[in-house]
C-alpha positions in Angstrom: -54.0 -246.5 -51.0 -52.6 -243.8 -53.3 -55.0 -241.0 -54.1 -54.7 -239.4 -57.5 -54.6 -235.6 -57.5 -55.7 -233.4 -60.3 -53.5 -230.6 -61.7 -55.6 -228.2 -59.6 -55.3 -230.1 -56.3 -52.5 -229.6 -53.8 -51.5 -231.5 -50.7 -51.9 -229.9 -47.4 -50.4 -231.4 -44.2 -52.1 -230.5 -40.9 -51.2 -231.2 -37.4 -54.3 -231.9 -35.2 -54.9 -233.2 -31.8 -55.2 -237.0 -31.6 -58.8 -236.8 -30.3 -59.8 -234.7 -33.3 -58.2 -237.2 -35.7 -60.2 -240.0 -34.0 -63.4 -238.0 -34.3 -62.7 -237.3 -38.0 -62.1 -241.0 -38.7 -65.2 -242.1 -36.8 -67.4 -239.5 -38.7 -65.8 -240.4 -42.0 -66.6 -244.1 -41.5 -70.2 -243.3 -40.4 -70.7 -241.1 -43.5 -68.9 -243.5 -45.8 -66.3 -240.9 -46.8 -62.6 -240.6 -46.8 -61.2 -238.4 -44.0 -59.7 -236.1 -46.6 -63.1 -235.6 -48.2 -64.7 -234.8 -44.8 -61.9 -232.3 -44.0 -62.2 -230.7 -47.4 -66.0 -230.3 -47.0 -65.6 -229.0 -43.5 -63.1 -226.3 -44.7 -65.4 -225.4 -47.6 -68.4 -225.0 -45.3 -66.4 -222.9 -42.8 -65.0 -220.6 -45.5 -68.5 -220.3 -47.0 -69.8 -219.2 -43.6 -67.1 -216.7 -43.2 -67.6 -215.3 -46.7 -71.4 -215.1 -46.0 -70.8 -213.1 -42.8 -68.4 -210.7 -44.6 -71.0 -210.2 -47.3 -73.8 -209.6 -44.8 -71.7 -207.1 -42.9 -71.0 -205.2 -46.2 -74.7 -205.2 -47.0 -75.5 -204.0 -43.5 -73.0 -201.1 -43.8 -74.4 -200.2 -47.2 -77.9 -200.3 -45.9 -77.1 -198.0 -43.0 -75.3 -195.6 -45.3 -78.3 -195.5 -47.7 -80.7 -195.1 -44.8 -78.8 -192.0 -43.7 -79.0 -190.6 -47.2 -82.7 -191.4 -47.3 -83.3 -189.6 -44.1 -81.5 -186.6 -45.4 -83.6 -186.6 -48.5 -86.8 -186.9 -46.5 -85.7 -183.9 -44.4 -85.0 -181.8 -47.5 -88.5 -182.5 -48.9 -90.3 -182.3 -45.5 -92.3 -179.1 -46.4 -92.6 -179.6 -50.1 -96.2 -181.1 -49.9 -97.3 -178.2 -47.8 -96.3 -175.7 -50.6 -99.1 -176.9 -52.8 -101.9 -176.1 -50.3 
């Protein structure tokens, strides 16, 4: 069976262990998908997870940086309320 590729699709040849290929075929049959679709979805899912972890790490770093700034600001205004007494 020849699969038609769109202009944006590219072919990627992979070498995998035989047991992994067997698992892919079995899973594809169970899910009623082609092996290539299963592999493509798996790659997309993995990359999405990696991107999410990278985003979360950047957000964590930004949060920590802002928390340090907030603590500095709190320290600067520590005695301001007492001035009005």
